[in-house]
C-alpha positions in Angstrom: 128.2 99.7 90.1 126.5 99.9 93.5 127.3 99.5 97.2 125.1 98.9 100.2 125.1 99.4 104.0 122.9 97.5 106.4 122.0 97.9 110.1 120.1 95.1 111.7 118.4 95.7 115.0 118.5 99.5 115.2 116.6 100.8 118.3 114.6 103.4 116.3 111.0 103.8 115.3 109.9 101.9 112.2 107.3 104.5 111.3 109.8 107.4 111.5 112.4 105.4 109.6 109.9 104.8 106.8 109.2 108.5 106.4 112.9 109.4 106.4 113.7 106.7 103.9 111.0 108.0 101.6 112.4 111.5 101.9 116.0 110.6 100.9 115.5 107.9 98.3 116.4 109.1 94.8 118.5 112.0 96.1 122.2 112.6 95.6 124.3 111.5 98.6 125.5 115.1 99.3 121.9 116.5 99.3 120.6 113.6 101.4 123.4 114.2 104.0 122.7 118.0 104.0 118.9 117.2 104.5 119.6 114.9 107.5 122.1 117.3 109.1 119.5 120.1 108.8 116.9 117.8 110.5 119.4 117.2 113.3 120.1 120.9 113.7 116.3 121.6 113.4 116.8 124.0 110.5 114.5 122.0 108.4 111.5 119.8 109.3 109.6 116.9 107.8 105.9 117.6 108.3 106.8 119.7 111.4 108.9 116.9 113.0 112.6 116.3 113.3 112.9 112.6 114.2 116.2 113.1 116.0 117.1 109.4 116.9 116.1 108.0 113.5 117.8 110.8 111.7 121.1 110.3 113.6 121.0 106.5 112.9 120.2 107.0 109.2 123.0 109.6 108.8 125.5 107.2 110.3 124.3 104.5 107.9 124.6 106.8 104.9 128.2 107.8 105.9 129.0 104.0 106.2 127.7 103.5 102.6 129.8 106.4 101.4 132.9 104.9 103.1 132.1 101.6 101.3 131.9 103.4 98.0 135.3 105.1 98.7 136.8 101.7 99.5 135.6 100.4 96.0 137.1 103.5 94.3 133.8 104.9 93.2 133.3 108.6 92.4 131.7 110.0 95.6 130.2 113.1 93.9 128.3 111.0 91.4 126.6 108.8 94.0 122.9 108.8 94.7 120.6 106.9 97.0 119.0 104.1 94.9 117.2 102.3 97.7 116.6 103.4 101.3 114.6 100.8 103.1 113.3 100.2 106.6 111.9 96.9 107.7 110.3 95.8 111.0 112.8 94.0 113.2 112.4 91.0 115.5 109.9 91.2 118.3 111.7 92.3 121.5 109.9 92.5 124.8 111.8 94.3 127.5 112.8 92.0 130.3 112.3 94.1 133.5 111.5 92.8 136.9 109.3 95.8 137.9 105.7 95.3 137.0 105.2 98.7 135.2 107.9 97.9 132.6 107.1 94.2 132.0 105.7 93.4 128.6 106.5 96.6 126.8 107.7 95.9 123.3 110.8 97.8 122.2 111.3 99.4 118.9 113.5 97.4 116.6 114.1 98.3 112.9 116.3 96.9 110.2 117.7 99.6 107.9 119.4 99.2 104.5 120.7 101.7 102.0 121.9 101.0 98.4 124.0 103.7 96.7 124.7 103.7 93.0 126.9 105.7 90.7 125.4 107.7 87.8 
């Protein structure tokens, strides 16, 4: 039995999200949450970087998936991250009237997490 959580149009970096998804996929939910919390508190780093915005967004998504599992009466302590995926979002160019901001492409990423019970 599995549950999933998706976030479409997250304003985070695709490259950072990919690295974080690779780091947490295959881990138990409790250890993945501990890892992301340690990144936020800067107790642990991933290649010397902390990725604060992407970490915060991915942690919220992981907690949402855990809440979905709780709603389906799954055992929370047996959950692990089966798939953590980041995809490039739609192209979004910032609409500003000032010349120096015109034409800058914003970072948009689609995130999805699938949790499964062992």
